[in-house]
Legacy VTK file of the C-alpha trace (Angstrom):
# vtk DataFile Version 3.0
C-alpha trace
ASCII
DATASET POLYDATA
POINTS 114 float
-11.234 -40.231 -34.720
-8.951 -37.166 -34.770
-8.084 -35.366 -31.555
-10.283 -32.368 -30.867
-8.593 -29.183 -29.656
-10.236 -25.883 -28.910
-7.814 -23.587 -30.716
-10.113 -20.579 -30.327
-10.093 -20.776 -26.528
-6.342 -21.523 -26.382
-5.540 -18.554 -28.592
-7.799 -16.273 -26.553
-6.052 -17.384 -23.344
-2.633 -16.666 -24.819
-3.764 -13.328 -26.239
-5.105 -12.270 -22.828
-1.778 -13.100 -21.159
0.281 -11.383 -23.858
-1.894 -8.285 -23.503
-1.183 -8.234 -19.747
2.605 -8.391 -20.303
2.532 -5.517 -22.774
5.030 -2.844 -21.765
7.538 -5.248 -20.224
11.145 -5.361 -21.422
12.735 -7.761 -23.898
11.423 -11.298 -24.297
9.085 -10.856 -21.345
6.594 -9.150 -23.649
6.594 -11.406 -26.715
7.877 -14.922 -25.937
5.113 -17.110 -24.546
6.986 -19.061 -21.827
9.000 -16.085 -20.604
5.924 -13.830 -20.619
3.860 -16.430 -18.738
6.493 -16.793 -15.985
6.992 -13.043 -15.795
3.259 -12.382 -15.466
2.766 -15.048 -12.784
5.607 -13.595 -10.717
4.320 -10.065 -11.274
0.863 -11.021 -10.028
2.417 -12.622 -6.909
4.293 -9.406 -6.176
1.139 -7.358 -6.748
-0.850 -9.515 -4.290
1.902 -9.350 -1.653
2.476 -5.621 -2.031
-1.192 -4.666 -1.760
-0.849 -5.877 1.837
2.646 -4.452 2.400
1.414 -1.031 1.240
-0.953 -0.834 4.222
1.918 -1.617 6.622
4.280 0.932 5.089
1.654 3.692 5.170
0.897 2.988 8.823
4.598 3.283 9.690
4.802 6.570 7.744
1.818 7.962 9.685
3.434 6.929 12.982
6.677 8.723 12.030
4.779 11.892 11.169
2.742 11.831 14.386
5.924 11.219 16.380
7.645 14.205 14.743
4.622 16.415 15.434
4.299 15.259 19.041
8.014 15.794 19.755
7.678 19.439 18.669
5.349 19.790 21.659
7.584 17.907 24.093
5.911 14.510 23.931
6.868 11.143 22.460
4.608 9.168 20.117
3.774 6.467 22.671
3.075 9.046 25.371
0.827 11.001 23.007
-1.124 7.944 21.839
-1.488 6.681 25.416
-2.971 9.972 26.582
-5.153 10.151 23.474
-6.698 6.749 24.307
-7.053 7.656 27.985
-9.032 10.790 27.037
-11.092 8.590 24.681
-10.334 10.705 21.602
-10.988 8.429 18.631
-8.848 9.628 15.707
-7.108 7.455 13.164
-3.367 7.645 12.657
-4.007 8.702 9.063
-5.948 11.806 10.174
-3.497 12.625 12.979
-0.542 12.398 10.562
-2.302 14.704 8.100
-2.994 17.231 10.852
0.585 17.042 12.153
1.969 17.690 8.692
-0.497 20.074 7.045
-2.343 21.740 9.946
0.110 22.139 12.834
-2.176 24.519 14.759
-4.980 21.928 14.781
-2.514 19.237 15.870
-1.283 21.526 18.667
-4.893 21.890 19.874
-5.176 18.104 20.100
-1.848 17.871 21.971
-3.036 20.560 24.409
-6.323 18.695 24.884
-4.535 15.509 25.956
-1.869 17.154 28.177
LINES 1 115
114 0 1 2 3 4 5 6 7 8 9 10 11 12 13 14 15 16 17 18 19 20 21 22 23 24 25 26 27 28 29 30 31 32 33 34 35 36 37 38 39 40 41 42 43 44 45 46 47 48 49 50 51 52 53 54 55 56 57 58 59 60 61 62 63 64 65 66 67 68 69 70 71 72 73 74 75 76 77 78 79 80 81 82 83 84 85 86 87 88 89 90 91 92 93 94 95 96 97 98 99 100 101 102 103 104 105 106 107 108 109 110 111 112 113
């Protein structure tokens, strides 16, 4: 009895992968083995960097809060310590936005914790 292969499913699998590598450079977009390796590595980077993105944004927010706090004669750690002591619950994301885009509102918060 001849060997049975599901060519339809195999072709669909390959087509799906080749569609995902569309837009890449050189053989990465049209040679099966190169495209497969390239896509697998790309998906690993995407998974890793979805987590790294959160870390890098948090560090950016901390830098912005620190810059805003230092304009009012306070360090970041001092500011955050006093903020927690006064039980003011604000995320770093919101504080960074205020420090950058609404300095008068940020100054009010700094005055509240002093």
